[in-house]
N, C-alpha and C positions, 0 to 999 in steps of 0.2 A: 457550659453546654448541658445544662440539666433539663431545660424545657424542650418539648418536642413541638416543632412547628406544625400548624394545622394543615398546611399544604406544602409538605417538604419537597425540595428539589432533589432528584437523584444526582449522584456524583459517580463519574467513571474515572478511574485512575489508570492511565496507560501511557507510559513514557517509552514509546516504541519507535522502531524504524518506519520508513515511508510506508511499506506494505502493511505493517502492523496497524498504523493509523487508519488506512483504508478499510482494513478488516474489522475495525470496531464501529464503523458507521451503522451496521445493522443493530448493534447493541444500543447505540445512542437513540436510534429511532424506536426500537422496541420499548425502551424505558420511558421515552416520551409518551408513547401510547399507553403504557401501563399506568403511569403515575399522573398523566395529564399535566405535566410541568416541563419546562425547559430542562435540559440535562447539562449540568456543569461537567467540565472535563479538566483533569490535571494532565499536562503533557510536556514534552520536551522536543527539541530539534527544530531547526529552521523550516522544515517541510510541514510541520503540524498546523500552524496558522493558515497557510494558503489552502491546505486540504480541508480544514474544518470551518473556517471563519464564516462561510456562507451557508453552512448547514442549517436548515430551518429549525431543527429540533435542539440546536445548541443554545445553552444559556450563557454561562461565563467560561472562558478558556483561561486557565491559570497555568502559566508556563514556568518551568524551572530550568535553569541553565545547566545544572549538573546535579546528579544525585550523590555522586561519590566524593565530591569535594568536601573537606571537613566543614561542618555546619558554621563554625565561627568565621569562615572565609568565603561564604557563599550567600550574598544578599538575596538571591532569588529563592533560596530555601527559607530565609527569614520571612520573606513576603508570603510564601506559600503557607507557612505555619500561622501567620497572622490572619490570612484570608480564611483558612479552614476554621479557626477559632471563631471568626466573626460571622460565618455563614449560617451557623446553627446546625442542628441535627437533621439527619435524613439518611436514606439508604445509600450505602457506599458500595459500588461494584469494583472490587480490587482486582484488576487484571495483571498487575505486576506484583510479584511476591519476593523481590530481592530485599535483603536486610536494610538497605539504605532507605527505600521508600517506606518500609514498615516502621523504621525509626522516626521518619518525619511525621507519619500519621499518629504515632504514639506521642510524639512531642506536642502535637496539636490537640491531643486529648480525645481523639475520636473513639467512642465506645465500641467495644468489640461486638456488642449487640446490633450495631448499625451496619456491620460489614458483611458483605457476601463475597466469599472466596471461591475460586474454581476448585471443584472436587473431581476425583477420578471418574465419577459417574457422568460428568460433563464431556469427557473425552471420547466416549464410545457409545454407540447406539445400543438398543436392546439386544441386537444380535452379535455384539462384541466388535463391530466394525469401527475403525478409526473415523472420527468426525473431522471434517475440515474446520479450520479455526473459526470462521463465521458461525458455523453450526454449534461449536462449543460455546461461543459467547451467547448464542440464542438460548441454549439450554440453561446456562448460568443466569441469564437475564430473566428467566421465568421463575427463578427462586426468590424468596423473600428473606430479608434479614430476620434475626431472632426478634428484634423490636418491630412490632407490626406498624405498617404505614398503609394508608388507604390506596388501593389500586383498583383498576377496572378488571372485571372478570371475563370480559368478552374479547380479549386481545388474542389474535391468532399470530403466533410467532412466524409462521410460514410467510405471512404477508410482508415481513420485514427482513427476510433472510438474505437477500442480495445486497452487497455493498453498493452505496450510492454516493456520487460526488456531484457537487453543484458547480457548473460553469456559468459565469456571469456574462451579461451582454457586453460589458466593457472588455472582458477577456476575449470574447469572440471578435470584437472590433480590433483589438490589438493584434490578434492572430491574422486577421484578414490583411491588415496593413503590413505586417511582417512577411507574409507569404508573397504579397505583391512586390515588396522591396527585394526579396530574396530570389525572385524569379521561379518560385515553386508553382507547379501547375495544379491541375485538379485531382490527379491521382498520386497520393503520397503514401509510400510504404515506409514504416519505421523499423529501425534496428536498435535494440537496446543490448549492447554487448557486455556491459559490466554491471556490477552491483557495488554497494558501498564498501565492501571489503576487498574487492578484486584487485584494485590498483593502489593499495596503500603502501606497499613496500618495494616499489620499483618494478622494473621490467621482468627480472628473473622470477620474482615471486608471483607476478601476474601470470606468467606462462605456466606456473606450477599449480595455480589455484584450481580447485575442482570445478569452478563455474566458468573457466576459460574455454573459449572456442577460438581457434586460430584465425588470424586475418584472412588467410587464403580460403578458409571454409566460408566465411562471410562473403568473400568476393565471388565464390562459386554460386552461392545462393543468389547474390545480386544479379549475376549473369542469367540465371534461370528466370528470375523475375522480369528482367528486361526482355528476355525472349518471349515471355507471355504477354507482357505489357510494355512495349518499347517507350511509351510516353511517361512511364512511372518515374517519379523522383523519389529517391531513397534518402531519408534523413537519418543520420547517425545520432542517436540520443545519448546524452551523458552529461556529467558535470564539467565545469571548466578544468578541473584537475585531470580529467580523462581526455583532454583534447589530443594529446600526442598518440594515445592508444587508438582513438577513433581515426586519426590521420593515417595510422598504419593500415587500417582496413581500407580507407579510401585509396591509398597508394596501391594496395594489393589488387584493387579493382581497376587499376590502370589510370587512376586520377580522373575517371569518367565524370564529366560535368553534371551528369544526372544524379550523382551522389553528393550530399551536402553534409558537412561536419557541423553539427548543431551544438557542440559543447559549450559555446559562449553565447548561445541565443535562446536557451530554453529554460527560463525560470519556471517554477512550478505552475503558476496560473496559465502561462502560454502553453506549457506541455499538456495540461489537462484539456485546453481548448483544441490542441492539435490531435490528441487522442480521440476526441469526440468526432472528428471529421476524417481521420485517416482511413485509408483503404484497409490496412492491416498492420500488425506489429509482430515481429519475431524478436523474442527476448529470452535472455537467461532468466532463471528464477530470481526475481527481484521486485522491488516495490512498484515501479512503473507498470509492470505486467498486471498487478492487481488493480491499479488505476485504470488501465485499458479495459479490463474486463468489466469494471464498474460502469464505465462509460459506453459499453457496447461495442468497443473496437475489436473486431475479430483478431485472434492472436494464436501464435504457436509459442509455447513456453518450453525451454530446454532445462531439464533438471539434472543436477549432479548427484550429490549424496542425499539431498533432501527428498522426502517422500511426497509424490503428488497427492497421495491419499490424505495428507495433512495440510499441504501448502498450495495445492492447485488453486489458481484464481477462479472466481466464479462471477458471473454477471449475465446480462440479457443476451449477449452475443455468443459466437462460437469460440470455444477455448479448446485447443489441442495440446496435450501435455506429452512430451517425449523424454525418455531417460528416467533416471531415478529408480531403476529396477534393482540396484545392487545393495539395497539395505544399508545405506550409509557409506558405501565404498565406491560409488560410481563417480564418473567425471563427465562433464559436458563434452569434453573433447572426444569422448568415445562414441558420441552420437554421429552416425554417418551423415554426410551432407545430403545424400540422396533421400534419406528419411525426412529431413527438414524440408527439402524441396517438395516432396510428395505431400507433406502436411500443409505447406503453404498453398499448394495448388487446390487443396480442399477449401481454402478461404477465397480463392481467386474469383469466384462468382459473386462475392459480396459487391454491392454497387459502389462505384467510386464516388467520392464526395466532390 
């Protein structure tokens, strides 16, 4: 890797959760504009390909199954190292800083002069205010590695600030077929009660998790939505592992036929297509909330210990953040139902799809 390509492709390294992947889409598009080349991405997790594979600025997506498995036992790490060695030099925007990913980049021989790392200056604006994650990536993406590579000077980062996701015609057609088969009407309101850590350790741990909102609270919110829009269908979003948790919410709402448990029916492509047309989403602070914002779905986000100043989703639609005031000690269950109902009513004028 001694020669420098004349038209180097930038590389983004981000092995993040669902929301993390959504939040790097501005960086991918910014680097595509700056370098005039497709942007390669190193990622992990089953959600990453469906979130990024239709991104117009994407070059090659190289997936690794695990960063923490010993190298000799992880073929996807071998493949990553081989691919990095073969692709040649270019600017590398390193969004992950854990020792495991650093070790893989070192094993591949990536020169330090090619790597751009996040700095403290990326995290706060000139007035010392905390930047949201997409804004941090924007600031980082405007910096160059020590090794100079040709870039355009007329790129405005503000034009690329909002996360963007691509929904294909095939995904829209699949959604239309599923909606018809499921008897869902034209006005769909989505609930996202859990995140990837909420339901990992059983029912007791779920109830004690800081992002937990009780089933009865969700049921009271549903009743208020049906009072305002009796024709609305409420779809409970989550993974297949969360089916029983979503069912508790449906039962708390009296088993109303207008509430649909979507745990077994919403792979990522269909979820994105649904977010694109839904009336609104009420969600705890988790990845699908970021996807909803990117797709313009009006939403209310319930924060526990995380700070909305850092993690609030952004997009072209309305986003209302509640909670998160307790500097790392808050719980979603402390957010009153009336506050969530009031926030949702601010979204209620959004046109139904």
